[in-house]
N, C-alpha and C positions, 0 to 999 in steps of 0.2 A: 393673646388670650385676655379677654376682659369680661365683665359681668353681662354683656349683651351678646356674646358669641353663642350661637345655637349649637347644642350638642344633642346627640341621640339619647332619648330617654331609655331605649331598649325596653325591657319588660316593666319598667316603672310606669309605662303607658297603661298598664293594667289597672293601677290604682286611680289613674285619671278617669278611666271608664267606670270603675267601681264608684267613684264619687258621683257620677251622673246617675247611677242606679240608686245611690243613697238619697239623692235629691228627689227622684221620682217616688221613692218609697215614702219619704217624708210628706210628700204631697198626697199620698194615698193612691197613687196611680198604678202601683204594682206592689206585690208582696214577694219576699224572697223565696217562700216555699211553694209558690205557684208554678205549675208546669208551663214551659214557654209556649206550648201549643195553645194555651189560654189566650195569648196575646198575638201570636204569629200564625195565621191560618195557612200560609204557604210552606211552613217548615216541613222538612223531611219527616215522614211518619216515624222513622226509627228514633227521632230525637224529640218528638212532641211531648213526651212525658218527663223529660229532663227538667229539673227545677232550676230557677235562677241561682239558688244557693249552691246546688251541685256544680253548676257551670262555673260560677265565680269562685268556688272553693276547691276546684280541681278534683271533685269526686264523681264526676259524671261518667267517666269511662271513655271520654272523647280522646282521640289521638292528639298529639302535640302539634304536628304540622300537617299541611295538606298532603293528601295521598296521590292526587292527580298531578300530571306534569303541565308545565306551561304557565303556572301562576306567577313566576318571577319575571316573565317577559312582558307583562301587562301593567299598565298604570291604572289601577282601579279607582274610580271616582265614587262609586257606591258600593257599600259593603255587601249588599244583597247579591251582587255579581260574583262574590267570592264563594258563596255557599256551595255551589256544585263541586268545588275543588276539595271540600272537606267531607264529602259523603262517604265515610268509611265506617265499618262495623264498630260498635263499642268494644272496648278492651275488657270490660268486666261489668257486672251488674251495678248500676248506679248506687252510690252510697256505701259500697262494700270495700272500696280501696281508694288510694290516692294516686293520681297520675297528672303531673303538670301538663296543662294544655293551653297553648296560645289560640288554637282553633276555637275554643269555647267562647272567646270574646267576640268572635264574629257572630255567633248565635245570640250573644247578649246584646249586640248592637241591633240585631233584628228586633229584639224586644223594645229597645230604646226608641227606635224609629216608629214602630207601630203604636206605642203608647203615647209618644209625643206628637206624632203626625209630622215630624220634621226629619230631614236627613241627619245622619249622625254628626257630621261636621257642623252643620247649622245649629243643631241642638247644643253641641259642646261650646260653640262660640257664644251663643246668646244666654245660655243657662249655667255655664260653668266658668269659662274663661273671662268673659266680660264682667260678671258680678264679682269675681275674685281678683280683677285687674291683672289677669295673666296675659299680658300684652306681648309676650315673647314665646308663645307656644303655638306651633303650627304642624300640620301634616307635612311630613317630608315628601318632596317630589324631586327625584334626582334628575328629571328632565328639565325642571325649572328651579335650579338651586338658588337659594338666597345668598346674597353677598356676605351675610352674617353666619353662614354655615361653617362650622369648624372643619378644618382638614382632619381626616380620620387616619389613625395609624394602627399598626399591630406590632407587638414585640415578640420576637422569636430568637432564641439562642442569644439573648442579650442585645440584639440589634433592633433598631427602630426603622420601620418601613411604612410607606404610605399604603393605606388600605384602598382597595378598589370599591367604589360605590356599587351597591346592589339594591335592587328595587324591593322595598318593603311595604308597598302600598296595600298588599294583600293582607297584611297583619297590622294595619294602622291601630286598631283599638287595643292590641296586645303588645305592640312594640314599635310602632311607626311614627311617633312624634319627634320633633326637635323642640328643645326647650332650654331653659337656663336653671341653675340652682335657685335663683331668686324666685322664679315662677313656681318651681316645685314646692318651695316653702310656702308660698301663697296658697297653694292647693289645700293645705291642711287647715287654713282658716275656715274652710267650709264646715269643719267639725267643731268650731267654737263660736261662729257668728250666727247660728240659727239656720243656715242653709240646710244642714242636716240635723235632725232632731236628736236629742240625747238618747231616746229610745232606739232609734234607727242606728245611731252610732254604736250603741252597745251590741246590737245584733251584728254589725259589720266587724267589730273587733273581737268578738268571742270566737273561740275555736269551734270548728265543726267536729262532729263525732261520727265515726264510722259505725256501721251496724253491729260490729263486734265490740263496741264500746271504746275503741281507741281514739284518742284525740289527734287531730291533724296539725294543730297549732296554726291553722289558717282559717280565717273567717270569710267575709265577703272580700276575697282577694288579699286583704291585709294579713300579714303574718304577725303573730304575737310571740315574743320571746323575752328572755331576760338577758340584759347585757352583763359584761364581766364584773360590773359594779353592783349587781343585784337589783337593777331597775327594770321595770316593765317597759319594753320598747315595741311599738307598733311600726312595722316596717315592710319595705319591699325593695329588692335589688334587681338589677338587670345587667345582662352582658350580651352584646351583639357586635357584629363586625365593626370595629373602630369605636367601641363605646363600652364604658363601665359606669353604672349609675346606681345610686342608692338614695332612698328617702326614708328617714327615721323620724317618728313622732313619739314624743313622751307625753302621754295624756295627763299625767299628774301635774307636770309643770307647764303644760301647753308649750313645749319646746320642740322645735323642728330643726333637723340637720339634713341638708341635701348636698351630696357630692356627685360631681360628674367629671369623667375623664374622657378625653378624645383619643383613647387607645384601648384596644382589646388586650388586656393584660391580666396576669395572675396577681391579684391583690386582695387582701382581706378588707374589703371596702366597708362592710357593715361594722366591723370592729373599729375601723378607723373613724367612722362617724360617731360611734359610741364614745371614743376618746375625746373627740371634739366637743361632744355634748357635755362631758364632764367638766370642761373648762367653763361652761356657762352655768352649771348646776351648783358649783361651790367655789368659794374663794380660797379654799385650802389647796395647796399644790398637789398634783397627782404624780404618781410614781412612774408613769409611762412617758417616755420621751418619743416624740414623733419628728422625724426628719422629712421634709418635703423637698423633692428635687424639682425645681422649676425650669430646668434646661429645656 
């Protein structure tokens, strides 16, 4: 293991996609409260009135994973090809409840592609990865693995075993990238270097509110929470076969912590990142001791 080894982002891919939405919003090319049918003429009629905010904040009522079969057996090059696999009825009236949805990010990609006139991967490369110097973030392709791809593992009953690679190309914008902690830290530079305006950043970080007045503590994908030390943390974590990842951003200090593990395991990864952040926040010793097993 070294800083250039590529690990699965798992659901931290969602904030990568959300950063693209923030960039387009900053340019005035989309608005978070617009219905996606405004931008995507071919979208399923049942989804055309869903807003970008509802999809990115998991209040759209969309299901979490595809309902049709066969999607794991294909290597998708274009996200538009995945949309027939997620054509399921909404679980509730949009805006009335919260339901985590990876499918929602395939619809958001349709918006990105229509607004930008580019494929999702091309847009991400030229408008997000290259400007932020994220040179180690790629779409995973298990048919053409990179020599830098980390071996993936799972832990069960205290035993470590190799994980079988499964195709995640159908959920690239929501979980399918390989990256490094260094690149994930670079992603948050978009929120400080002008790529995303302060106004748009505020919209992305503030919590959505359901129709009953309840806060979801999720904005445009980013979660806002308080760490155990009482500090506001903007974050997202992910867990997928052979991976556990978290990205935490502290806007007050402009401090970012990224942790990636090449094993699907039970670990309080957000809290671990919060502890590491405390080391950079103060010179005073902290009371929590962290032991890291590097075997």
